[in-house]
Every structure is written in structure tokens, then in C-alpha cells.
C-alpha positions, 0 to 999 in steps of 0.5 A: 137277928132276920134278914129282913129279906126272910121277913118278907118271904116269911110274910108273904108265905104267911099270906099265900096261907091265909095266915098273917105274921103278928110276932116275932120271938127271940131270946136274951142269954143272960139278959133281962128279957127286956127289948134291948137297944138293939131291939128298938133301933129294928122295930115296927108297930104291926108287930108283938116281940116275944122275949124269953130272958135265959138265965143260965142256959135255963129259960127265967121269963118271958115278955111281949111287947109292942113298939110305939112307933110315935113314941119309939118306946116298947110298951108292954103287951099282956101274954095270956096262957090256956089253963093248962090241960085245956085244948086248942080250938078248931 
């Protein structure tokens, strides 16, 4: 769990560098890579939530979600990864 003040500080630090904080990553040890009720109770609509499912101490699945504030539900987002060996732009 992240302290809301720490999240605000991270967002401020990113903006000071000309960056945007666009999401939050966390893991679910021995649980599915799906948002929990705890996640829902603290979610906001402007972040993407990336969840890594861990089974037997090994990463097994990764999902991304956007919280719809009008329905109070998470909607899945597509994760696009670059081809192996591809270099980042810039």
C-alpha cells in the first residue's frame, strides 16, 4: 500500500521533470492478476493499474486495468510489449 502523500510527492516530482505519472504497479502473491476489493476501494480513474500475479514465488501473469468511476468497476486494458530485441524510441 502506498501512502497518498507519497503518491502526491511522486506525481509532483514527475511533473517537475516534465513527466506524467500514468499508472501504478503492484503484485498479487498467490492470487489472480485481477483487481481486488481493496484495489477498488482505493482506485481513481486517471491511472492505469498493472497487476502481476505471482504463484509459488514466480511471476505467472500480468494484467492492466482502468477504473471507471461512473460504474465503480475496473475495465481491462491491453498491454502491448515491443518485439524482443527492439530498441526504445528516442
